[in-house]
Structure formats: C-alpha cells, structure tokens
C-alpha positions as CSV (number, residue, x, y, z in Angstrom):
1,M,-114.5,79.4,35.5
2,R,-116.9,78.3,38.2
3,I,-116.9,74.8,39.7
4,A,-120.2,73.2,38.9
5,D,-119.7,69.7,40.2
6,F,-117.1,67.0,40.9
7,N,-116.7,63.4,39.6
8,S,-114.1,60.7,39.9
9,H,-111.9,62.4,37.3
10,G,-111.8,65.9,38.8
11,A,-113.8,69.1,38.9
12,L,-116.5,69.9,36.3
13,L,-116.4,73.6,35.3
14,D,-119.3,75.6,34.0
15,G,-118.5,76.4,30.4
16,G,-121.9,77.8,29.5
17,T,-123.0,75.4,26.8
18,E,-121.0,72.5,28.2
19,Q,-119.0,71.4,31.3
20,V,-115.3,71.3,31.1
21,L,-113.2,68.8,33.0
22,M,-110.4,70.0,35.2
23,P,-108.4,66.8,36.1
24,G,-108.0,65.9,39.7
25,K,-104.3,66.7,39.8
26,Y,-105.2,70.4,39.4
27,V,-108.0,70.4,42.0
28,S,-107.2,71.9,45.4
29,P,-108.4,69.8,48.4
30,E,-110.2,72.9,49.6
31,S,-112.1,73.4,46.4
32,K,-115.9,73.3,46.5
33,V,-118.9,73.9,44.2
34,G,-119.3,77.5,43.4
35,D,-115.6,78.4,43.6
36,E,-114.1,80.3,40.7
37,V,-110.7,79.1,39.3
38,E,-108.4,80.6,36.7
39,V,-107.7,78.0,34.1
40,F,-106.4,77.6,30.6
41,V,-108.6,75.5,28.2
42,Y,-107.5,73.4,25.3
43,L,-108.5,70.2,23.5
44,D,-107.2,66.8,24.7
45,Q,-106.2,63.9,22.5
46,Q,-109.9,63.0,22.1
47,D,-110.8,66.6,21.0
48,R,-112.5,67.2,24.3
49,P,-112.0,70.6,26.1
50,V,-109.9,70.2,29.2
51,A,-108.9,72.8,31.8
52,T,-105.6,73.2,33.6
53,T,-104.3,75.6,36.2
54,E,-100.9,75.5,34.4
55,Q,-100.0,78.7,32.7
56,P,-98.8,78.5,29.1
57,L,-95.9,80.6,28.0
58,A,-98.1,82.1,25.3
59,Q,-101.7,81.9,24.1
60,V,-103.6,82.1,20.9
61,G,-102.8,85.3,19.0
62,Q,-99.4,85.7,20.5
63,F,-95.8,85.2,19.4
64,A,-93.3,83.2,21.6
65,F,-89.8,81.7,21.5
66,L,-90.3,78.0,22.3
67,R,-88.0,75.0,22.4
68,V,-88.8,71.7,20.5
69,A,-89.5,68.8,22.8
70,W,-89.8,66.1,20.1
71,V,-90.5,65.5,16.5
72,N,-92.3,62.8,14.5
73,K,-93.5,62.2,11.0
74,Y,-96.3,64.8,11.3
75,G,-94.3,67.7,12.7
76,A,-92.7,69.2,15.8
77,F,-94.0,69.5,19.4
78,L,-92.9,72.5,21.5
79,H,-92.6,73.0,25.3
80,W,-95.0,75.8,26.2
81,G,-95.7,75.5,29.9
82,V,-98.6,73.0,29.9
83,T,-98.6,69.2,30.0
84,K,-99.7,68.8,26.3
85,D,-97.0,70.0,23.9
86,L,-97.8,72.5,21.2
87,F,-97.9,71.1,17.7
88,V,-96.2,72.7,14.6
89,P,-97.2,70.8,11.4
90,Y,-94.4,70.4,8.8
91,R,-96.3,72.7,6.4
92,E,-96.0,75.5,9.0
93,Q,-92.3,75.2,9.4
94,A,-90.1,77.6,7.5
95,R,-87.3,75.1,7.9
96,R,-87.5,71.6,9.4
97,M,-87.5,72.0,13.1
98,V,-85.0,69.9,15.2
99,K,-85.2,68.6,18.7
100,D,-83.9,70.9,21.5
101,A,-83.6,73.9,19.1
102,A,-85.8,77.0,19.8
103,Y,-87.9,79.0,17.3
104,L,-90.0,82.1,17.2
105,V,-93.6,81.0,16.5
106,Y,-97.1,82.4,16.3
107,I,-100.0,80.5,18.1
108,Y,-103.4,80.2,16.5
109,I,-106.4,77.9,16.3
110,D,-106.5,75.5,13.3
111,Q,-109.8,76.0,11.5
112,V,-110.0,72.3,10.4
113,T,-109.3,70.6,13.7
114,G,-110.1,73.3,16.2
115,R,-106.8,72.6,18.0
116,I,-104.3,75.1,19.2
117,V,-101.2,74.9,16.9
118,A,-98.2,77.1,16.0
119,T,-96.3,78.2,12.9
120,N,-93.0,79.9,12.3
121,K,-94.1,81.2,8.9
122,L,-94.7,84.6,10.5
123,D,-95.1,87.0,7.7
124,R,-98.8,86.7,7.3
125,Y,-99.4,87.3,11.0
126,V,-97.3,90.5,11.4
127,Q,-99.3,93.6,10.5
128,I,-98.2,97.0,9.3
129,Q,-99.2,99.6,11.8
130,K,-101.3,102.5,10.5
131,Q,-101.7,104.8,13.5
132,G,-101.6,104.9,17.3
133,Y,-97.9,105.0,18.0
134,A,-95.8,108.1,18.8
135,K,-92.1,108.9,18.7
136,G,-90.5,107.9,22.0
137,Q,-93.3,105.5,23.0
138,K,-92.1,102.5,24.9
139,V,-92.9,99.1,23.3
140,N,-92.1,95.4,23.7
141,V,-90.5,93.7,20.8
142,W,-89.5,90.2,19.6
143,V,-86.4,90.1,17.4
144,W,-87.7,88.4,14.3
145,K,-85.2,88.2,11.4
146,Q,-82.0,89.8,10.2
147,T,-81.9,91.8,6.9
148,E,-79.3,93.9,5.1
149,M,-80.8,97.0,6.8
150,G,-80.7,95.6,10.4
151,F,-83.2,93.4,12.3
152,K,-86.9,93.2,11.8
153,V,-88.8,93.1,15.1
154,I,-92.4,92.3,16.1
155,V,-93.8,95.2,18.1
156,D,-96.3,94.6,20.9
157,N,-97.1,91.1,19.6
158,Q,-98.6,92.5,16.4
159,Y,-96.8,95.1,14.3
160,Q,-93.7,95.2,12.1
161,G,-90.7,97.3,13.1
162,L,-87.1,97.7,12.1
163,V,-83.9,98.4,14.1
164,F,-81.2,99.7,11.8
165,K,-77.9,98.0,11.9
166,N,-75.9,101.2,12.5
167,E,-77.9,101.7,15.7
168,I,-77.2,98.3,17.2
169,F,-74.5,98.2,19.8
170,R,-75.2,94.8,21.4
171,P,-75.5,91.2,20.2
172,L,-79.0,90.4,19.0
173,H,-80.5,86.9,18.5
174,I,-83.7,85.7,16.9
175,G,-86.3,85.3,19.6
176,D,-84.8,87.9,22.0
177,A,-87.7,89.7,23.9
178,L,-86.7,93.3,24.6
179,T,-88.1,96.7,25.7
180,A,-87.6,99.4,23.1
181,V,-88.9,102.7,22.0
182,V,-90.5,104.0,18.8
183,K,-87.9,106.1,16.9
184,S,-90.3,107.2,14.1
185,V,-93.5,106.2,12.2
186,R,-93.0,106.0,8.5
187,P,-95.6,107.3,6.0
188,D,-96.4,103.7,5.1
189,G,-97.1,102.8,8.8
190,K,-94.0,100.8,9.4
191,L,-92.2,101.5,12.7
192,D,-88.5,102.4,13.1
193,I,-87.5,101.1,16.5
194,S,-84.6,102.1,18.8
195,L,-83.4,99.6,21.5
196,Q,-82.4,102.6,23.6
197,N,-84.2,105.7,24.7
198,D,-81.9,108.7,24.2
199,G,-84.3,111.0,26.0
200,K,-83.5,113.3,28.9
201,R,-84.4,110.7,31.6
202,H,-82.0,108.2,30.0
203,L,-79.2,110.8,29.8
204,D,-79.7,111.7,33.4
205,D,-79.5,108.0,34.4
206,F,-76.3,107.5,32.4
207,S,-74.8,110.7,33.9
208,E,-75.2,109.2,37.3
209,Q,-73.8,105.9,36.1
210,L,-70.8,107.6,34.5
211,F,-70.1,109.7,37.5
212,A,-70.2,106.7,39.8
213,Q,-67.8,104.8,37.5
214,L,-65.4,107.8,37.4
215,Q,-65.4,107.9,41.2
216,A,-64.8,104.1,41.5
217,A,-61.9,104.4,39.0
218,G,-60.1,107.1,41.0
219,G,-61.4,109.9,38.9
220,F,-60.2,108.9,35.4
221,L,-61.6,106.6,32.6
222,P,-59.6,105.9,29.4
223,V,-62.6,106.7,27.0
224,N,-63.4,109.7,24.9
225,D,-64.9,110.8,21.5
226,D,-62.4,108.6,19.7
227,T,-63.4,105.4,21.5
228,P,-65.1,102.8,19.2
229,P,-68.9,102.4,19.7
230,E,-68.5,98.7,20.4
231,E,-66.1,99.5,23.3
232,I,-68.5,102.2,24.6
233,Y,-71.4,99.7,24.7
234,Q,-69.4,96.9,26.2
235,R,-68.2,99.2,29.0
236,F,-71.4,101.2,29.7
237,G,-74.3,99.6,27.9
238,V,-75.2,102.7,25.9
239,S,-74.7,104.0,22.4
240,K,-71.8,106.3,21.5
241,K,-74.4,109.0,20.7
242,T,-75.6,108.9,24.3
243,F,-72.1,108.7,25.6
244,K,-71.0,111.8,23.7
245,R,-74.0,113.8,24.7
246,T,-73.5,112.9,28.3
247,I,-69.8,113.8,28.5
248,G,-70.6,117.0,26.6
249,T,-73.2,118.0,29.2
250,L,-70.8,117.1,32.1
251,Y,-68.0,119.1,30.5
252,K,-70.2,122.2,30.2
253,K,-71.2,121.8,33.9
254,Q,-67.4,121.6,34.7
255,V,-67.9,118.2,36.3
256,I,-65.3,116.6,34.0
257,S,-62.3,117.6,31.9
258,L,-61.6,116.1,28.5
259,E,-58.1,114.8,27.9
260,D,-56.3,113.2,25.0
261,D,-56.5,109.7,26.5
262,G,-59.8,109.9,28.5
263,I,-62.0,111.9,30.8
264,R,-61.3,113.0,34.3
265,L,-63.4,114.3,37.2
266,V,-62.6,117.9,38.0
C-alpha cells in the first residue's frame, strides 16, 4: 500500500475507498509520502482496519498449526505472528482448546463481524480434488487426522489426501507440514499420497547415501532383505521398498555382495 499521509498515530495508507492506519511503531524513520510498504491488514478492537508490517504465520483461506495463547469465556486466542491474537469461538472448536496446546486450524473471515477468525472443524473446508494432479507430482501437505486406513492429509492447503498406514515408516503427528508426492488420483478425485518419492532420482540419491555409509562403516552394514522396515527407516530414512530396489541395483552392478547377515562392498 502507498503512504498517503502521516498523523500523530502513524502513517495513513491509501486503501482506495478509505485510509488505513499503520501505527507509528511500524513506520520507518526514512518513510515518506508516496512510499509503498508491504503490510497485513486486519480489524482492531474497534473494528477499524489497521495495517502492520508483521507477517502472520497464515492468512485467510489457509490452514496452519498454531498454539493457544490464552482462553476466556468466549473462546481461544492463538499466536499467529501479529500483535493481535487470532480468535477461535467455542462453536468452532472440535474439542475445547487449552492454553499452550497447538491445533490445526483454518482461517476465514466471519461474515457477521467481518473479523478474521479460525476454526478447527476442518471438514467443510477441505475439498475433493477433481483434476489437475498427476502421479509423481510434488505437493505440500498438512497431517490432518488419523484413521483406520492411515493419515488424512490436506494437500496444497486445499484438497483431501490419504497416506496409507502400511506406507508410513516415520512418526507422524497432527499438524506436521511435509513435502510429499501424489501416488495416485482415485476415480472420485481423492488423492493417495506418498511421503517419499520412489522415482529414479530418489533411488540415485539413496544409492549415493548407502555407498557413503558402507565406506564409513568399513565396507559392511548389518542390513538386508530380512531387516524390519522400521529399522531400515530409522537407519536410512527410506522405505524398505526403496532399500530393496537400491541394493538390488547395486548388486547387479557388482558394487555390493549380499551376505546372510548384511551387505558388503565388493
């Protein structure tokens, strides 16, 4: 926004139909009329628009994992990166929020008050994707909720996805923000998500990692096809499927030999 004027309270920004106050604590001493500043605008306690140079952790239309600053008889208030805390009314809480706990929430504008608020009743804000994603496409996900099949995730701040429990080889927690890939797009538009890309580039990267670990260990590692998936992930950070494909490739190239109790550099 462009600085239109100054007063005793700060800078007045040109908001088109009205001027918006940016309080003096956010105004640089070098600022002058005509300068453009990048700001975040919200309503203050008197329902007046106010601008800040502080950057919120998330904005309207986005999901975020935020911690409760305090609660009162009306609801909970979340830390979200700006001076004024983000309000979650009790009616928008799936369970009563408690101070210092963190929750995955969606941020929107309340149509009655015009204020920015949040909810952790997320189902109505997560859409089913109809088109536009392809197998192997990289996406950003929020871990949303655990089910019998695995973990539901929110893909690219908008769509519903699922990571199957038999493909999870690391601890997951509600609110984790992760990079993942699309495993498949179902006929109903829902996305199956993999937390790990098992493509050629990933295999090549792991081949280099495994080779380096073998060298560092003196040429032998006590892992093979019989090693449990959990141990594979704890040691290397990859799924057992990736591990088996990689040692198979290295074996065919005669880089390693397969032994009863592990693998060895040739």
